[in-house]
VMD Tcl script that draws the C-alpha trace (Angstrom):
set ca {
  {14.87 43.65 -72.18}
  {13.40 40.19 -72.17}
  {16.89 38.70 -72.51}
  {18.15 40.61 -69.45}
  {15.13 39.51 -67.42}
  {15.81 35.93 -68.31}
  {19.43 36.24 -67.20}
  {18.35 37.76 -63.87}
  {15.80 35.03 -63.29}
  {18.41 32.39 -64.15}
  {20.88 33.89 -61.68}
  {18.16 34.02 -58.99}
  {17.23 30.39 -59.62}
  {20.89 29.37 -59.57}
  {21.42 31.35 -56.37}
  {18.40 29.69 -54.75}
  {19.61 26.23 -55.71}
  {23.11 27.05 -54.49}
  {21.73 28.42 -51.24}
  {19.77 25.24 -50.65}
  {22.85 23.10 -51.30}
  {25.27 25.02 -49.08}
  {22.95 26.02 -46.23}
  {21.67 23.36 -43.85}
  {18.61 24.51 -41.82}
  {18.89 22.49 -38.59}
  {15.61 22.16 -36.61}
  {15.48 22.25 -32.82}
  {16.26 18.82 -31.32}
  {18.04 17.56 -34.44}
  {21.74 16.94 -35.13}
  {23.51 16.38 -38.41}
  {26.64 14.48 -39.43}
  {28.38 16.24 -42.31}
  {30.77 14.19 -44.41}
  {33.46 15.59 -46.71}
  {34.12 13.39 -49.74}
  {32.43 10.52 -47.90}
  {34.39 10.85 -44.65}
  {32.86 12.24 -41.44}
  {33.93 15.87 -41.10}
  {31.90 17.44 -38.31}
  {28.65 17.32 -36.36}
  {26.19 20.20 -36.49}
  {24.25 20.32 -33.22}
  {23.09 23.95 -32.86}
  {19.63 24.75 -34.19}
  {19.64 27.15 -37.12}
  {21.45 27.41 -40.48}
  {24.84 25.74 -41.01}
  {27.12 26.25 -43.99}
  {28.51 23.30 -45.96}
  {29.88 22.54 -49.38}
  {27.33 21.41 -51.93}
  {26.93 17.78 -52.87}
  {28.91 15.72 -53.83}
  {31.69 17.49 -51.90}
  {29.75 17.44 -48.64}
  {26.85 15.27 -47.69}
  {24.52 15.59 -44.71}
  {22.82 12.95 -42.48}
  {20.10 14.44 -40.33}
  {19.01 12.71 -37.08}
  {16.16 13.40 -34.72}
  {17.84 13.42 -31.29}
  {14.71 14.03 -29.27}
  {13.53 11.39 -26.80}
  {11.54 8.51 -28.28}
  {9.25 5.90 -26.75}
  {9.65 2.33 -27.95}
  {7.63 -0.69 -26.86}
  {9.64 -3.87 -27.10}
  {8.15 -7.08 -28.44}
  {6.47 -9.57 -26.12}
  {9.14 -11.96 -24.86}
  {8.62 -15.14 -22.85}
  {11.07 -15.96 -20.08}
  {11.43 -18.08 -16.93}
  {11.62 -16.87 -13.36}
  {13.84 -18.36 -10.69}
  {11.01 -20.63 -9.50}
  {10.54 -21.93 -13.08}
  {7.37 -19.97 -13.85}
  {6.95 -18.92 -17.48}
  {5.90 -15.29 -17.99}
  {5.48 -12.96 -20.96}
  {6.74 -9.39 -20.58}
  {6.20 -6.21 -22.58}
  {8.64 -3.45 -21.70}
  {8.89 0.18 -22.81}
  {12.05 2.19 -23.39}
  {12.67 5.93 -23.57}
  {15.78 6.53 -25.68}
  {17.52 9.18 -27.77}
  {20.51 9.51 -30.05}
  {23.47 10.64 -27.99}
  {26.35 10.32 -30.48}
  {25.12 10.89 -34.09}
  {28.39 9.77 -35.69}
  {28.54 6.47 -33.79}
  {24.84 6.02 -34.47}
  {25.36 6.55 -38.21}
  {28.29 4.14 -38.38}
  {26.68 1.37 -36.28}
  {22.96 1.29 -37.07}
  {22.17 4.20 -39.39}
  {18.41 4.42 -38.75}
  {16.03 4.54 -35.79}
  {14.38 1.32 -36.95}
  {17.70 -0.55 -36.87}
  {18.51 0.99 -33.48}
  {15.23 -0.15 -31.97}
  {15.75 -3.67 -33.31}
  {19.20 -3.74 -31.66}
  {17.82 -2.39 -28.40}
  {15.00 -4.94 -28.47}
  {17.49 -7.79 -28.71}
  {19.62 -6.43 -25.86}
  {16.59 -5.95 -23.61}
  {15.32 -9.46 -24.36}
  {18.67 -10.98 -23.31}
  {18.83 -8.78 -20.21}
  {15.29 -9.79 -19.15}
  {16.22 -13.47 -19.36}
  {19.34 -12.95 -17.25}
  {17.79 -10.69 -14.62}
  {14.48 -12.52 -14.13}
  {16.37 -15.76 -13.62}
  {17.32 -14.36 -10.20}
  {13.76 -13.53 -9.09}
  {10.66 -15.54 -8.22}
  {7.23 -14.89 -9.67}
  {5.95 -13.33 -6.43}
  {8.57 -10.59 -6.89}
  {6.50 -9.47 -9.89}
  {2.96 -10.41 -8.82}
  {1.97 -10.58 -5.17}
  {-0.61 -9.29 -2.71}
  {2.26 -8.74 -0.26}
  {3.91 -5.36 -1.01}
  {7.10 -6.44 0.74}
  {7.59 -9.24 -1.82}
  {7.32 -6.98 -4.89}
  {10.64 -5.99 -6.46}
  {9.51 -4.55 -9.80}
  {11.54 -1.33 -9.48}
  {14.66 -3.32 -8.64}
  {14.13 -5.63 -11.63}
  {13.58 -2.68 -14.00}
  {16.75 -0.96 -12.77}
  {18.83 -4.10 -13.25}
  {17.56 -4.59 -16.81}
  {18.26 -0.93 -17.54}
  {21.83 -1.16 -16.21}
  {22.42 -4.29 -18.28}
  {21.63 -2.50 -21.57}
  {22.37 1.17 -20.93}
  {26.16 1.16 -21.18}
  {26.16 -1.33 -24.05}
  {23.75 0.81 -26.08}
  {25.83 3.92 -25.47}
  {29.19 2.30 -26.28}
  {28.09 0.38 -29.37}
  {25.29 2.42 -30.94}
  {25.63 5.97 -29.61}
  {22.19 5.63 -28.01}
  {21.26 6.89 -24.54}
  {18.53 4.90 -22.80}
  {16.81 7.22 -20.31}
  {14.29 4.84 -18.77}
  {13.11 1.26 -18.97}
  {9.95 -0.12 -17.40}
  {7.65 -3.13 -17.41}
  {4.48 -2.11 -19.25}
  {2.57 -5.34 -19.22}
  {2.93 -8.81 -17.75}
  {1.05 -11.83 -19.09}
  {1.13 -15.55 -18.51}
  {0.96 -18.58 -20.72}
  {-2.44 -20.22 -20.37}
  {-1.07 -23.28 -18.56}
  {0.32 -21.07 -15.77}
  {-2.78 -19.02 -15.01}
  {-4.33 -21.58 -12.63}
  {-1.06 -21.90 -10.71}
  {-0.87 -18.12 -10.35}
  {-4.43 -17.85 -9.10}
  {-3.73 -20.66 -6.64}
  {-0.70 -18.78 -5.33}
  {-2.71 -15.57 -4.98}
  {-5.49 -17.39 -3.12}
  {-2.94 -18.97 -0.79}
  {-1.44 -15.54 -0.05}
  {-4.87 -14.07 0.65}
  {-5.76 -17.02 2.90}
  {-2.51 -16.44 4.77}
  {-3.43 -12.80 5.34}
  {-6.98 -13.75 6.35}
  {-5.66 -16.27 8.90}
  {-3.30 -13.65 10.29}
  {-6.06 -11.08 10.65}
  {-8.43 -13.63 12.22}
  {-5.76 -14.63 14.74}
  {-5.09 -10.98 15.57}
  {-8.85 -10.43 15.94}
  {-9.21 -13.39 18.30}
  {-6.27 -12.15 20.36}
  {-7.75 -8.64 20.59}
  {-11.15 -10.12 21.52}
  {-9.55 -12.22 24.26}
  {-7.75 -9.15 25.63}
  {-10.97 -7.11 25.60}
  {-12.95 -9.92 27.32}
  {-10.20 -10.36 29.94}
  {-10.07 -6.62 30.64}
  {-13.86 -6.51 30.85}
  {-13.92 -9.37 33.38}
  {-11.32 -7.59 35.50}
  {-13.36 -4.38 35.42}
  {-16.57 -6.28 36.29}
  {-14.79 -7.97 39.22}
  {-13.55 -4.59 40.46}
  {-17.03 -3.10 40.17}
  {-18.61 -6.07 41.97}
  {-16.01 -5.91 44.74}
  {-16.57 -2.19 45.17}
  {-20.33 -2.72 45.15}
  {-20.11 -5.50 47.77}
  {-17.83 -3.35 49.90}
  {-20.18 -0.42 49.63}
  {-23.17 -2.66 50.34}
  {-21.48 -4.08 53.46}
  {-20.66 -0.56 54.64}
  {-24.23 0.61 54.09}
  {-25.67 -2.49 55.78}
  {-23.32 -2.14 58.73}
  {-24.21 1.51 59.08}
  {-27.92 0.65 58.86}
  {-27.57 -2.12 61.48}
  {-25.73 0.29 63.74}
  {-28.40 2.95 63.32}
  {-31.15 0.35 63.89}
  {-29.45 -0.88 67.03}
  {-29.20 2.69 68.27}
  {-32.85 3.27 67.49}
  {-33.83 0.07 69.30}
  {-31.66 1.00 72.25}
  {-33.05 4.52 72.43}
  {-36.58 3.21 72.07}
  {-35.96 0.63 74.81}
  {-34.62 3.28 77.12}
  {-37.48 5.70 76.46}
  {-40.37 3.20 76.46}
  {-39.21 0.20 78.43}
  {-42.65 -0.57 79.85}
  {-44.37 -0.12 76.52}
  {-41.75 -2.34 74.90}
  {-42.41 -5.08 77.47}
  {-46.16 -4.66 76.96}
  {-45.93 -5.06 73.18}
  {-43.63 -8.05 73.49}
  {-46.11 -9.70 75.93}
  {-48.93 -9.17 73.43}
  {-46.83 -10.69 70.66}
  {-46.12 -13.71 72.89}
  {-49.82 -14.20 73.73}
  {-50.69 -13.96 70.02}
  {-48.17 -16.64 69.11}
  {-49.23 -18.97 71.95}
  {-52.98 -18.87 71.46}
  {-55.55 -19.76 68.80}
  {-59.32 -20.11 68.83}
  {-59.25 -23.65 70.29}
  {-56.62 -22.98 72.99}
  {-57.47 -23.20 76.68}
  {-54.99 -21.86 79.21}
  {-55.21 -21.96 82.98}
  {-52.59 -19.55 84.17}
  {-52.16 -16.96 86.76}
  {-52.95 -13.48 85.50}
  {-50.32 -11.92 87.63}
  {-47.58 -13.74 85.74}
  {-46.10 -12.82 82.38}
  {-47.20 -12.55 79.77}
  {-50.85 -12.48 80.87}
  {-50.26 -9.93 83.54}
  {-50.15 -7.41 80.68}
  {-53.90 -7.93 80.19}
  {-54.70 -7.01 83.80}
  {-52.26 -4.17 84.19}
  {-49.93 -6.02 86.51}
  {-46.26 -6.08 85.72}
  {-44.26 -8.30 88.02}
  {-40.57 -8.41 87.22}
}
mol new
graphics top color blue
foreach p $ca { graphics top sphere $p radius 0.5 }
foreach p [lrange $ca 0 end-1] q [lrange $ca 1 end] { graphics top cylinder $p $q radius 0.2 }
display resetview
């Protein structure tokens, strides 16, 4: 009884070991290169169990083919205008061809080292065609960061795929730094750009102010002209009405008008020390005695 149990347990253990050697459980996002007597035989890419011969007949190399983020090393390079800058770039990559990857680099660490070198060379070549203000500027029209990133990506993408079986999905500039000796020059350039914008805005402000003042003067002149015109019309109408009133009054009270005018004349001609010897029947003194000779 004990002997039979031992045999069963031995067979179960052997079966478990055999199962583990012939069945490859492939996780989601992984691919495997299966070799037969040391030569590449096939690539397992579907998630789930795959059947293979046990080692040493078949061997298996498992690769994580999901997307990975890699930050390249800081690299110093020169721009077209001979400014030294230090760039840190990031790369999103994944294994596209597991067999080529296995034969060329073998591990993710080796692949990232290869990619780092390619990106460093590409940065030197691409940035040699651009000035510093294409990377750092207060003028949005001068910035060409997206264009620079795309050119670096194109310079390494096909090479990485052809030589290492690696697909580079995206490349971007993560950080930009400057050697200490260049910082003052950069700040000077930024101040000059800001001064240029300030001068432009001040000039536009002065022009707008001049336009507003000119328009205001025109409006004031129009208002004054209208006011003077209206004033002249009112005065003319008032003079006309006054003349009509005087005429009507003269017609209605001609004698009274002459009487009042005579009194006004006497008042102007005389004072307390004046002595006049005049006929009372002559104007204007005839008004005092009720005579009115024409």
